[in-house]
ZAMARGU-4260 file (C-alpha; in steps of 0.2 Angstrom, whole numbers, plus 5000, padded with zeros to 4 digits):
<rodrens>
0) 5476/5505/5593 | 5468/5489/5586 | 5453/5499/5581 | 5463/5512/5573 | 5472/5499/5562
5) 5455/5491/5557 | 5448/5509/5553 | 5464/5512/5543 | 5462/5496/5534 | 5444/5499/5530
10) 5447/5516/5524 | 5461/5509/5512 | 5449/5496/5505 | 5435/5508/5503 | 5447/5520/5493
15) 5453/5506/5482 | 5435/5501/5479 | 5431/5519/5474 | 5446/5521/5463 | 5442/5504/5455
20) 5424/5508/5452 | 5429/5525/5444 | 5441/5516/5432 | 5427/5503/5428 | 5415/5517/5424
25) 5428/5526/5413 | 5431/5509/5404 | 5413/5506/5401 | 5410/5524/5395 | 5425/5523/5383
30) 5419/5506/5376 | 5401/5513/5375 | 5408/5529/5366 | 5418/5518/5354 | 5403/5507/5350
35) 5392/5523/5347 | 5405/5531/5336 | 5411/5516/5326 | 5398/5516/5312 | 5408/5504/5301
40) 5410/5492/5316 | 5428/5489/5313 | 5433/5492/5331 | 5441/5509/5329 | 5435/5526/5325
45) 5442/5537/5311 | 5441/5555/5307 | 5426/5554/5296 | 5416/5545/5309 | 5421/5558/5322
50) 5417/5572/5311 | 5400/5565/5307 | 5396/5563/5325 | 5402/5581/5328 | 5391/5588/5315
55) 5376/5579/5323 | 5381/5586/5340 | 5382/5603/5332 | 5365/5602/5325 | 5358/5596/5341
60) 5366/5610/5351 | 5361/5624/5340 | 5344/5626/5348 | 5340/5642/5340 | 5345/5636/5323
65) 5355/5651/5318 | 5370/5640/5312 | 5381/5645/5326 | 5385/5639/5344 | 5387/5652/5358
70) 5395/5650/5375 | 5377/5645/5382 | 5374/5632/5369 | 5392/5625/5372 | 5391/5624/5390
75) 5398/5607/5396 | 5406/5604/5379 | 5419/5618/5378 | 5425/5631/5391 | 5425/5649/5387
80) 5444/5649/5384 | 5442/5634/5372 | 5428/5644/5363 | 5439/5659/5361 | 5453/5649/5354
85) 5442/5640/5342 | 5433/5656/5336 | 5443/5660/5321 | 5432/5675/5316 | 5431/5682/5333
90) 5413/5684/5333 | 5410/5675/5350 | 5401/5660/5342 | 5407/5644/5332 | 5401/5640/5315
95) 5399/5621/5311 | 5416/5622/5301 | 5424/5630/5317 | 5417/5617/5328 | 5422/5603/5316
100) 5440/5610/5315 | 5441/5608/5335 | 5434/5590/5333 | 5447/5586/5320 | 5461/5594/5330
105) 5456/5584/5346 | 5455/5568/5336 | 5473/5571/5329 | 5479/5575/5347 | 5471/5559/5353
110) 5480/5548/5340 | 5497/5546/5346 | 5502/5533/5333 | 5496/5544/5319 | 5488/5529/5311
115) 5471/5539/5308 | 5461/5528/5320 | 5456/5528/5339 | 5453/5513/5349 | 5445/5512/5367
120) 5463/5514/5374 | 5465/5531/5366 | 5447/5537/5370 | 5452/5534/5389 | 5467/5545/5388
125) 5465/5563/5393 | 5465/5569/5375 | 5452/5556/5370 | 5441/5562/5384 | 5443/5580/5378
130) 5437/5574/5361 | 5422/5564/5368 | 5417/5580/5378 | 5414/5588/5361 | 5404/5573/5355
135) 5392/5570/5370
</rodrens>
């Protein structure tokens, strides 16, 4: 019985350490993301900064330089369902304008105070992480 309690205690401690380290990694990632996106160094990210980052990501992802992103090029950034929803002309690809419209929409969703800026707290939220996935 004593061994069982010790094992249970050890398992609880290990679970806590794993959860804490995941939170720390998420905090470090959001802080690093904020720092990378915050080109005017005011401690927040605005829509212009996010769109500039989105345009750069689009250019990097467009490996065949055809001016569009297909599902293969978007892998890890957007699901097939998200691609279909963002593809306003229904051609199976996203133009830069379509991609930046998704970036802007996710920015707006991640800004609960509607103040036009995101801080590290908002970037840690579910909608902030969805935005960051487009910008990685």
